[in-house]
C-alpha positions as CSV (number, residue, x, y, z in Angstrom):
1,M,15.1,-2.0,-43.6
2,N,16.8,-5.2,-42.7
3,G,19.8,-4.7,-40.6
4,R,22.0,-2.4,-42.7
5,R,20.3,-3.3,-45.9
6,M,17.9,-0.6,-47.2
7,G,14.4,-1.5,-48.3
8,L,10.9,0.1,-48.5
9,G,7.3,-1.0,-48.4
10,D,7.4,-2.9,-45.1
11,E,4.2,-1.4,-43.8
12,T,2.4,-1.9,-47.1
13,E,3.5,-5.5,-47.2
14,L,2.3,-6.0,-43.6
15,F,-1.1,-4.6,-44.4
16,A,-1.4,-6.8,-47.5
17,R,-0.6,-9.9,-45.5
18,I,-3.2,-9.0,-42.9
19,W,-5.8,-8.4,-45.6
20,N,-5.0,-11.7,-47.2
21,R,-5.4,-13.6,-43.9
22,E,-8.3,-11.5,-42.6
23,P,-10.3,-10.1,-45.5
24,D,-12.7,-8.3,-43.1
25,A,-9.8,-6.6,-41.2
26,T,-10.4,-2.9,-40.5
27,F,-7.7,-0.3,-40.3
28,V,-8.3,3.1,-38.8
29,Y,-6.8,6.4,-39.9
30,L,-6.5,9.1,-37.3
31,P,-5.3,12.4,-38.7
32,E,-5.0,13.9,-35.3
33,L,-2.7,11.2,-34.1
34,V,0.9,12.4,-33.7
35,V,3.8,10.0,-33.5
36,Y,7.3,11.1,-32.5
37,H,10.3,9.0,-33.3
38,E,14.0,9.6,-33.4
39,V,15.5,9.9,-36.9
40,P,19.2,8.9,-37.0
41,R,21.7,11.4,-38.3
42,S,22.6,9.0,-41.1
43,R,19.1,9.5,-42.6
44,M,19.7,13.2,-43.0
45,R,22.6,12.6,-45.3
46,I,22.2,13.4,-49.0
47,R,23.4,9.9,-50.1
48,Y,20.7,8.3,-47.9
49,R,18.0,10.6,-49.3
50,L,19.0,9.9,-52.9
51,C,19.2,6.1,-52.3
52,R,15.8,6.1,-50.6
53,S,14.2,7.9,-53.5
54,F,15.7,5.4,-55.9
55,L,14.4,2.5,-53.7
56,A,11.0,4.1,-53.5
57,G,10.9,3.9,-57.3
58,V,11.9,0.3,-57.3
59,S,9.3,-0.5,-54.6
60,W,6.6,1.3,-56.6
61,V,7.0,-1.3,-59.3
62,E,7.3,-4.2,-56.9
63,M,4.1,-3.4,-55.0
64,R,2.1,-3.6,-58.2
65,E,0.5,-6.7,-59.6
66,P,2.7,-8.5,-62.2
67,L,2.6,-6.4,-65.4
68,P,2.1,-7.8,-68.9
69,V,5.0,-7.1,-71.3
70,R,3.0,-4.5,-73.2
71,R,2.1,-2.5,-70.1
72,R,5.6,-2.8,-68.7
73,T,7.0,-1.5,-72.0
74,S,4.7,1.5,-72.0
75,L,5.6,2.3,-68.4
76,M,9.3,2.1,-69.3
77,I,8.7,4.7,-72.1
78,V,6.7,7.0,-69.7
79,E,9.3,6.6,-66.9
80,T,12.2,7.3,-69.3
81,A,10.5,10.5,-70.5
82,R,9.8,11.5,-66.8
83,T,13.4,10.8,-65.9
84,A,14.7,12.9,-68.8
85,W,12.3,15.7,-67.8
86,A,13.4,15.5,-64.1
87,I,17.1,15.6,-65.1
88,G,16.5,18.6,-67.5
89,R,14.5,20.4,-64.8
90,S,17.3,19.7,-62.3
91,L,19.9,21.0,-64.6
92,K,17.9,24.1,-65.3
93,R,17.6,24.8,-61.6
94,L,21.3,24.2,-60.9
95,P,22.1,26.3,-57.9
96,T,23.6,29.8,-58.2
97,K,22.5,31.2,-54.9
98,R,21.4,28.2,-52.9
99,P,23.6,25.4,-51.5
100,I,24.2,22.5,-53.9
101,Q,23.2,20.1,-51.1
102,R,19.7,21.5,-51.1
103,W,19.5,21.2,-54.9
104,L,20.5,17.6,-54.7
105,V,17.8,16.8,-52.2
106,E,15.1,18.9,-53.7
107,D,15.7,18.4,-57.5
108,V,17.9,15.5,-58.2
109,R,15.9,13.3,-55.8
110,T,13.0,13.3,-58.3
111,A,15.2,11.9,-61.1
112,A,16.5,9.3,-58.7
113,G,13.0,8.1,-58.0
114,H,12.2,7.8,-61.7
115,L,15.5,5.9,-62.3
116,G,14.4,3.5,-59.5
117,R,11.1,2.9,-61.3
118,I,13.0,2.1,-64.5
119,A,15.3,-0.3,-62.6
120,G,12.2,-2.0,-61.1
121,L,10.5,-2.3,-64.5
122,L,13.7,-4.0,-65.8
123,G,13.7,-6.4,-62.8
124,I,16.8,-4.9,-61.2
125,R,16.7,-5.0,-57.4
126,P,19.9,-3.3,-56.2
127,I,21.2,-4.0,-52.7
128,L,21.9,-0.7,-51.0
129,Y,23.4,-0.5,-47.6
130,R,22.9,2.4,-45.2
131,E,25.8,3.9,-43.3
């Protein structure tokens, strides 16, 4: 995130820059490490969650090496099919007994991520602002 502008992949980009400068750099993973941080109320809103999923899809494309046209085209076909599947699954699971908000976060979010991948493959980088 940059000010109010939403973005993802900051940590991944940081690690990539470190590896480029220091090829022998070592990173340590500690599964027992617990980190607490405050999550603003705005990040618990449905709009934020859907936008974040969309941007995760865009970032998934941006973090890859540049793709040849043939590979990009095949990924577009796959992601279009996955998007259609996710939308169909979401509609099939339309809430009857659970809150619609939960449905949006649990089911529609997947489709938003796949739509983000399609946008990324098309070279579309939307500017989304957080509340």
